[in-house]
C-alpha distance (Angstrom), angle and dihedral (degrees) to the residues before:
residue distance angle dihedral
M1 . . .
R2 3.75 . .
L3 3.79 110.4 .
G4 3.92 101.4 171.6
F5 3.84 130.0 75.9
S6 3.72 120.1 -80.6
R7 3.79 122.6 -134.3
R8 3.77 87.6 -100.3
D9 3.66 88.4 56.5
L10 3.70 92.8 50.9
L11 3.86 90.5 49.4
K12 3.70 89.8 59.0
M13 3.89 92.8 50.4
G14 3.86 94.2 93.9
A15 3.66 90.5 63.6
V16 3.81 99.8 60.7
G17 3.82 99.3 73.5
A18 3.74 89.8 85.1
V19 3.87 91.8 66.2
G20 3.85 90.0 82.9
L21 3.86 88.6 68.3
S22 3.78 92.1 74.5
L23 3.81 98.4 45.8
P24 3.75 123.6 107.3
P25 3.81 122.3 -93.8
S26 3.94 89.2 -112.9
V27 3.78 88.4 70.7
W28 3.85 88.4 76.2
S29 3.95 103.8 18.9
Y30 3.80 102.1 60.8
A31 4.00 111.1 111.7
P32 3.88 111.6 163.9
G33 3.63 91.5 165.4
R34 3.78 137.4 -67.2
V35 3.79 109.3 2.0
T36 3.78 106.1 -145.7
A37 3.81 106.6 168.6
K38 3.71 130.9 71.6
S39 3.72 102.0 169.0
V40 3.83 140.6 25.1
I41 3.75 127.9 -147.6
Q42 3.87 108.6 -163.4
I43 3.72 115.4 -161.7
W44 3.71 101.6 -160.1
L45 3.84 109.8 -163.3
W46 3.82 94.3 -160.2
G47 3.83 110.3 -155.4
G48 3.80 97.0 34.6
P49 3.85 122.2 -92.7
C50 3.69 123.3 -128.9
H51 3.72 113.0 -103.1
L52 3.80 93.1 -152.7
D53 3.72 91.2 58.7
T54 3.79 98.5 44.9
F55 3.82 122.6 26.9
D56 3.90 104.8 -8.0
P57 3.79 105.7 49.3
K58 3.84 118.5 -177.7
P59 3.87 104.4 -165.7
D60 3.84 94.4 168.9
A61 3.81 92.8 54.7
G62 3.95 91.9 85.0
R63 3.83 134.4 -125.3
D64 3.77 92.5 -59.4
Y65 3.75 88.7 66.8
C66 3.94 105.8 24.1
G67 3.73 100.3 30.8
P68 3.89 103.4 -167.6
L69 3.71 95.7 -24.2
V70 3.86 98.1 93.4
E71 3.93 102.4 127.3
P72 3.82 108.0 71.7
V73 3.81 116.9 -172.7
A74 3.71 129.1 -118.4
T75 3.83 114.0 -117.3
N76 3.80 127.8 -145.9
V77 3.80 87.7 -92.9
D78 3.83 117.0 79.8
G79 3.82 113.2 -109.3
I80 3.77 100.0 9.3
R81 3.86 117.4 109.1
I82 3.77 125.8 178.4
S83 3.99 132.4 -179.8
Q84 3.66 122.5 -47.6
L85 3.78 89.2 -125.7
L86 3.85 91.3 61.7
P87 3.93 101.6 64.2
K88 3.81 95.1 141.3
L89 3.86 93.7 52.5
A90 3.76 86.1 48.9
R91 3.74 88.5 67.6
H92 3.84 92.7 54.4
A93 3.84 101.6 46.2
D94 3.64 90.7 120.1
K95 3.89 88.3 67.4
Y96 3.88 96.4 57.3
S97 3.82 141.9 35.4
I98 3.68 125.7 -139.0
L99 3.82 124.1 -134.0
R100 3.87 103.6 -153.0
S101 3.98 95.4 173.6
M102 3.65 104.2 57.5
T103 3.88 108.5 145.2
H104 3.80 142.4 164.4
G105 3.85 101.1 149.6
I106 3.85 93.3 -128.8
N107 3.90 118.1 134.1
S108 3.92 99.7 -177.9
H109 3.71 119.5 94.1
E110 3.80 97.7 -135.6
T111 3.79 99.5 46.2
A112 3.86 92.6 40.7
A113 3.83 91.9 47.8
Y114 3.87 89.9 49.3
I115 3.87 97.3 48.7
T116 3.96 91.9 42.2
Q117 3.85 91.0 54.8
T118 3.69 103.0 32.7
G119 3.80 101.5 30.9
R120 3.83 88.8 -133.3
K121 3.76 134.9 103.7
E122 3.72 117.8 -120.6
G123 3.91 117.1 -84.6
R124 3.70 143.2 137.2
L125 3.75 95.2 -49.2
V126 3.83 129.7 54.9
Y127 3.86 105.6 -130.3
P128 3.65 122.5 -152.4
T129 3.87 124.0 -101.5
A130 3.82 122.2 -112.3
G131 3.76 87.1 -100.8
A132 3.83 92.8 56.8
V133 3.85 90.0 44.7
V134 3.76 91.6 51.3
S135 3.87 88.4 46.8
L136 3.77 88.5 55.2
F137 3.79 98.6 46.7
K138 3.88 101.2 32.3
G139 3.76 98.9 21.9
F140 3.71 130.2 47.3
G141 3.75 91.8 -11.1
A142 3.84 93.3 58.3
G143 3.81 100.4 46.0
Y144 3.86 96.6 -88.5
S145 3.70 105.9 -177.6
G146 3.87 101.8 -179.3
I147 3.87 117.2 126.0
V148 3.89 92.2 -135.7
P149 3.80 107.1 72.0
P150 3.90 115.7 -103.3
Y151 3.80 93.9 -114.2
V152 3.84 115.7 55.6
V153 3.91 129.6 176.6
L154 3.71 121.9 -160.7
T155 2.85 110.2 -122.7
S156 3.81 117.8 -32.2
A157 3.83 131.3 7.4
Q158 3.85 116.8 -117.7
G159 3.71 96.8 -115.4
R160 3.83 91.2 -154.6
F161 3.80 92.2 108.0
S162 3.73 139.6 -12.7
E163 3.72 109.9 -77.4
C164 3.80 93.1 -158.7
G165 3.85 93.6 48.0
F166 3.86 114.2 -180.0
L167 3.83 92.8 -14.0
G168 3.77 86.6 80.8
Q169 3.71 140.3 -134.3
K170 3.84 93.4 -48.8
Y171 3.73 87.1 73.5
K172 3.75 97.8 45.7
P173 3.76 112.7 122.5
F174 3.78 119.8 -105.7
A175 3.89 102.1 -115.8
T176 3.74 105.5 -155.4
G177 3.87 97.1 -156.5
G178 3.82 113.5 -163.9
D179 3.63 129.5 76.5
P180 3.85 121.9 -86.6
A181 3.79 90.2 -157.1
R182 3.84 93.0 63.5
P183 3.74 121.1 90.4
V184 3.81 88.4 -104.7
F185 3.81 117.6 34.5
A186 3.85 98.3 -145.9
V187 3.64 101.5 -152.8
D188 3.87 113.1 -164.8
G189 3.88 112.1 -106.1
I190 3.91 92.3 6.4
V191 3.78 109.9 55.4
A192 3.83 115.4 34.8
Q193 3.71 108.9 -160.2
G194 3.79 112.8 -132.2
I195 3.84 94.4 13.7
S196 3.88 114.4 99.0
D197 3.77 124.8 -135.0
E198 3.85 89.0 -112.7
R199 3.82 93.1 56.8
Q200 3.93 89.3 48.0
Q201 3.86 88.2 51.5
A202 3.73 91.6 48.8
R203 3.80 88.9 51.9
R204 3.83 89.1 49.9
G205 3.82 90.7 54.1
L206 3.84 90.1 52.4
L207 3.78 89.6 47.9
E208 3.75 92.5 50.1
R209 3.83 92.3 49.0
L210 3.81 89.1 54.4
D211 3.74 94.6 44.5
R212 3.83 91.0 56.7
Q213 3.70 83.7 74.9
I214 3.89 90.7 59.2
A215 3.85 109.5 51.6
D216 3.75 99.0 -156.1
E217 3.77 118.0 150.5
P218 3.88 95.3 -171.3
H219 3.74 89.4 50.4
D220 3.72 90.9 50.4
R221 3.77 94.9 51.9
C222 3.85 90.5 52.0
T223 3.76 90.1 49.7
N224 3.73 94.0 51.9
H225 3.96 88.1 45.9
A226 3.85 88.8 54.6
Y227 3.79 93.4 48.5
E228 3.69 92.2 45.4
L229 3.92 84.5 60.6
M230 3.78 91.9 48.8
F231 3.82 101.0 41.0
G232 3.95 111.1 11.4
E233 3.75 137.9 62.7
M234 3.76 95.6 -44.9
R235 3.65 90.6 55.0
R236 3.70 89.8 58.8
L237 3.87 91.9 44.3
F238 3.83 86.3 65.2
D239 3.81 93.3 47.1
L240 3.76 102.6 98.1
N241 3.83 88.7 -177.8
I242 3.82 86.0 75.2
G243 3.82 103.2 85.3
K244 3.79 140.7 38.7
P245 3.74 117.2 -34.3
E246 3.81 90.7 -147.8
V247 3.76 89.4 59.3
R248 3.81 91.5 53.0
A249 3.75 89.9 48.2
K250 3.89 92.4 52.3
Y251 3.77 90.2 55.4
G252 3.74 89.9 50.2
R253 3.83 130.6 -102.5
N254 3.81 92.0 -103.3
T255 3.80 137.3 94.5
F256 3.74 95.8 -97.0
G257 3.88 96.3 44.5
Q258 3.85 90.0 48.1
S259 3.67 91.9 44.9
C260 3.92 88.6 56.2
L261 3.72 88.2 53.3
M262 3.72 92.4 46.1
A263 3.89 87.8 49.4
R264 3.72 92.2 52.5
R265 3.88 90.3 54.2
L266 3.73 91.5 49.2
V267 3.82 91.2 55.1
E268 3.88 87.8 50.8
S269 3.76 88.8 55.6
G270 3.71 91.7 51.4
V271 3.84 104.7 -105.1
P272 3.88 107.8 159.4
Y273 3.91 98.1 -148.8
I274 3.78 133.2 24.4
T275 3.74 124.0 172.2
I276 3.85 122.4 -163.0
N277 3.77 105.3 -152.8
Y278 3.69 98.0 -151.9
G279 3.83 109.3 179.7
G280 3.81 134.8 -179.5
W281 3.70 100.6 82.2
D282 3.87 100.6 111.8
T283 3.86 93.7 101.6
H284 3.75 106.8 174.2
K285 3.74 90.8 146.8
T286 3.83 133.6 35.7
H287 3.88 90.8 2.8
F288 3.72 100.1 169.2
E289 3.79 94.7 46.0
I290 3.76 86.0 56.4
M291 3.78 95.3 45.9
N292 3.89 89.5 52.5
R293 3.99 84.4 62.2
K294 3.84 102.9 34.7
L295 3.90 101.9 37.9
P296 3.92 93.2 60.1
E297 3.66 90.9 44.9
M298 3.80 92.6 51.8
D299 3.90 89.9 43.8
S300 3.76 93.6 58.8
G301 3.82 95.6 43.2
L302 3.75 100.1 45.2
S303 3.81 97.5 39.5
T304 3.79 90.2 49.8
L305 3.82 93.3 47.5
L306 3.89 91.1 51.0
E307 3.84 90.7 48.7
D308 3.76 93.4 44.9
L309 3.60 93.7 50.8
K310 3.71 93.3 47.8
D311 3.73 93.5 47.9
R312 3.82 90.0 51.8
G313 3.78 95.6 48.8
L314 3.89 92.6 -112.9
L315 3.70 102.1 109.3
E316 3.70 91.6 78.1
S317 3.81 88.6 63.0
T318 3.69 103.1 30.7
I319 3.85 123.2 78.7
V320 3.75 114.3 -151.5
W321 3.82 111.8 -161.0
M322 3.72 120.9 -175.3
S323 3.83 122.5 -174.3
G324 3.70 144.3 128.2
E325 3.84 124.7 -143.7
F326 3.84 92.2 -96.6
G327 3.84 140.5 -21.5
R328 3.75 126.3 -106.1
T329 3.70 135.1 -96.7
P330 3.87 110.0 -78.0
R331 3.78 97.2 -142.1
V332 3.86 109.1 71.8
Q333 3.69 116.0 -126.0
W334 3.82 98.7 -132.8
E335 3.86 95.7 168.7
A336 3.81 123.2 94.0
P337 2.91 135.1 -63.6
W338 3.87 89.0 31.6
N339 3.91 96.8 46.5
G340 3.69 93.6 -166.1
G341 3.78 101.8 -21.4
R342 3.75 133.9 148.8
G343 3.85 128.9 -137.0
H344 3.86 132.5 -145.4
H345 3.74 118.4 -66.9
G346 3.74 124.6 -177.1
G347 3.83 97.2 163.7
V348 3.66 95.7 89.4
F349 3.84 132.8 -9.8
S350 3.74 141.6 152.6
A351 3.85 138.0 -101.6
L352 3.66 136.4 -177.5
L353 3.98 129.8 -137.8
A354 3.55 128.0 -177.3
G355 3.98 138.1 163.8
G356 3.75 131.3 -1.3
G357 3.90 88.9 89.1
F358 3.76 99.3 -45.8
K359 3.69 111.5 126.3
G360 3.71 123.0 -117.4
G361 3.75 131.9 -137.1
H362 3.83 97.5 40.3
V363 3.82 138.3 115.7
V364 3.76 119.3 -145.8
G365 3.80 119.0 -160.4
S366 3.84 127.8 -16.5
S367 3.73 139.9 -123.2
D368 3.85 124.9 -135.8
K369 3.87 123.0 -88.9
V370 3.83 92.5 -78.8
G371 3.77 100.2 33.3
M372 3.92 94.2 -110.3
E373 3.80 101.5 118.9
V374 3.82 142.9 16.0
A375 3.74 111.0 -87.0
S376 3.79 100.2 -178.9
R377 3.74 141.7 0.9
P378 3.81 104.6 11.3
V379 3.77 111.8 -140.0
Y380 3.85 117.4 -159.5
P381 3.78 126.9 -165.0
R382 3.79 90.8 -109.1
D383 3.84 88.3 60.3
V384 3.78 94.0 53.9
I385 3.80 94.6 45.2
A386 3.83 92.7 44.3
S387 3.88 90.6 52.5
I388 3.84 92.0 49.0
Y389 3.73 88.9 51.9
E390 3.64 94.3 50.2
L391 3.70 93.3 52.7
M392 3.86 88.6 50.5
G393 3.83 93.1 50.7
I394 3.93 94.7 -109.7
D395 3.76 115.3 140.3
P396 3.89 110.0 -132.5
E397 3.91 86.2 -154.3
A398 3.90 94.1 54.0
A399 3.66 116.7 121.0
M400 3.83 114.4 -104.6
P401 3.81 117.8 -141.0
N402 3.81 112.7 -121.8
P403 3.67 136.6 171.1
R404 3.80 94.5 -115.7
G405 3.77 93.5 52.7
M406 3.73 91.1 -125.3
D407 3.81 123.6 158.9
I408 3.67 99.7 -104.0
K409 3.93 126.0 162.3
V410 3.76 125.3 -149.0
L411 3.92 87.0 -110.7
P412 3.87 132.0 13.3
S413 3.78 120.2 -104.9
K414 3.79 127.2 -133.4
E415 3.72 87.7 -104.8
E416 3.82 87.4 64.5
G417 3.81 91.2 51.5
A418 3.69 99.5 -95.1
E419 3.85 113.0 155.8
S420 3.81 110.9 -131.9
G421 3.76 139.2 165.4
G422 3.81 92.6 -170.8
R423 3.73 133.8 -93.7
L424 3.66 118.4 -56.3
K425 3.74 98.3 -94.3
E426 3.83 93.1 154.2
I427 3.75 87.9 71.6
M428 3.83 104.9 31.3
P429 3.73 131.7 86.6
C-alpha cells in the first residue's frame, strides 16, 4: 500500500495555504509565556520498547525480570543509570530527561498508539495526532511557506489509524517512503527510482506544451512548486550523499540512523514536525536477541542526533520526543513458544524528552521495584502532549476546526474525563 504523497498530491500543495483563513483567532494569539520550540522530532518506537531494558533498569529484580541485562551504566548525570546497551546515550544524559512513570493502562497496539499520540481515548470521532495539530497551528494555518509539507514521516506512516483525523487530508503527513540508508533515497513524489532526471525533464517539457493550451496561472504555480520539489533545493535536501561521509557513519549506516540525520536536515529547513516511525519493538519472542541488535542502533542514531542538534544550535528550539505506545511485561516469558519474550504492558513505561525548552539531566516519576506499576508521579499521554504544545505556543484549550462545527478543544479537560497528572513543570522553563 502506498502511504506517501503522489505527484498529483504535490501539485495540489500550493493550494492549501488558504486553509488558515478559516481558523479561529486563538491559532495565532495564544502566548502562555516564553515559546521555546519551533520544531518537534518524534521518534516513534512502534511496537513498544521495554522500559526495564532501556531507561528504567532494575538490576536487583533478578533474571526473570532483567534477563542478561543486569549491569546498567552510569550516565554523565549523577544518580541516573540506563541500559548497558546504551553507552553513547549515557554520555549525553545532560541533554534529555527520562519519564519513568508513563501510564495509560492499555495493552492493545491500536488504542495505546491512539491515546499516546492524540492524548485522547477512543470514541466516536478520530482525533488528529500531535503532528497534525502542529501542522494546523504552526504549518498551513500559520502561514507556513516551506516547499516540504509541515508534517513529515520517515519513512512510512503507521496505517493503524488516520493521523490527520477529522482535520482531513490536508493535514495528513507526507510519508517519504524509500530508505535513507540506501545509495539513493527514493522519496515518494520526488525521486522516481529507475527514471532518470533527463526523462523526467522530458516529461516536464511535454506537460508544458500541453499546458500552453490551458492558460491557468494557479495551476502553473502548483506545477512549478511540484517541480521545485523534484529538481530544486528540496531535492538536494533529501540527498544524503551531499555531506560528510563520516557524519553519516556516526549516525549509523542503517535506516534509523539515516532517518535521524534526515530529521536534522528537515529541522534546519524549517519543518515543524517530523516523525521517525521506528518499528521492530513488538518483541514477543527472542526479546534479548533483538535488543542486542536494536539498542546499539538506537544508541548511535539518537546520541548523534542530540549531539548534532546541540552543536548546530538547534537543540534549544527542537523538541526530541521518544516513546512507544506502551512498555513490555516486566517478567520475562521464558517458556515456549516465547523463548524469552515480553508481552504488552501499558501499566507503566518510559519516554524521553529533550530540547525545545525541556531541561536535560532529570528523571520524572518512578516505577515500582520490578517495573510493574507507577510508584510516583504518574504521567499520562495528555500531560506530555500538553507540555509540548505549551513550549510551541499552542493553546491546549483552543478551538479545533471540524466538519461538524462541534465545540472541540485541542486537548480534553479533566472535566471531560481526561486522566492527567499535570504538565511536566519539573522539566519546563
